[in-house]
C-alpha positions in Angstrom: 12.3 -13.1 -45.9 13.2 -11.3 -42.8 13.5 -7.5 -42.5 16.8 -6.0 -41.4 16.7 -4.1 -38.2 17.8 -0.8 -39.8 14.9 -0.7 -42.3 12.1 1.6 -41.2 8.9 0.0 -40.0 5.7 1.0 -41.8 2.7 2.4 -39.9 0.8 -0.9 -39.8 3.7 -2.7 -38.2 4.2 0.0 -35.6 0.5 0.0 -34.8 0.5 -3.8 -34.4 3.5 -3.7 -32.2 2.0 -1.0 -30.0 -1.2 -3.0 -29.8 0.7 -6.1 -28.7 2.5 -4.1 -26.0 -0.7 -2.6 -24.7 -2.4 -6.0 -24.6 0.5 -7.5 -22.7 0.5 -4.7 -20.2 -3.2 -5.1 -19.7 -2.8 -8.8 -19.0 -0.1 -8.1 -16.5 -2.4 -5.7 -14.7 -5.2 -8.3 -14.4 -2.8 -10.8 -12.7 -1.6 -8.4 -10.0 -3.2 -8.6 -6.6 -5.3 -5.7 -5.6 -3.2 -3.2 -3.5 -6.0 -2.3 -1.1 -6.3 -5.5 0.8 -8.3 -6.0 3.9 -5.2 -6.1 6.1 -3.9 -2.8 4.7 -7.2 -1.1 5.4 -7.2 -2.5 8.9 -3.7 -1.1 9.6 -4.7 2.3 8.1 -7.8 2.4 10.3 -5.8 1.5 13.5 -3.3 4.3 12.6 -6.0 6.8 12.0 -7.8 5.8 15.3 -4.5 6.1 17.2 -3.8 9.5 15.8 -7.3 10.7 16.7 -6.8 9.3 20.3 -3.5 11.2 20.6 -5.0 14.4 19.3 -8.0 14.0 21.7 -5.7 13.0 24.6 -7.9 10.0 25.2 -5.6 7.5 27.1 -8.3 4.8 27.5 -9.0 4.7 23.7 -5.3 4.8 22.9 -4.6 1.8 25.2 -7.4 -0.1 23.5 -6.0 0.7 20.1 -2.5 -0.5 21.1 -4.0 -3.8 22.3 -6.0 -4.2 19.1 -2.8 -3.6 17.2 -1.2 -6.5 19.0 1.2 -4.5 21.2 1.6 -6.2 24.6 1.6 -4.2 27.8 5.0 -3.5 29.3 6.8 -4.4 26.0 9.3 -1.9 24.6 6.8 -1.0 21.8 4.1 -0.3 24.5 6.4 2.0 26.4 7.5 3.8 23.3 3.9 4.2 22.1 3.0 5.8 25.5 6.0 8.1 25.2 4.7 9.3 21.9 1.2 9.8 23.4 2.4 11.9 26.3 4.9 13.9 24.1 2.1 15.0 21.8 
């Protein structure tokens, strides 16, 4: 016998359905990759170092940070980064 959809559920059925949903959501969470990966931490550190160099007006450190970030000298990104440095 199957229940009709318009019949009210009893408390045990609701609890069981809620437990199933919670269990499924927990399993989904275990399969996700951690958000704080090594590469993201590296990017945040470079950005923080760059900001500190701009605030300190330390051109040598800023140039090193740009190189570590993979920005090539005389590229458009390099020139824009230096504009930001000198504008600040």
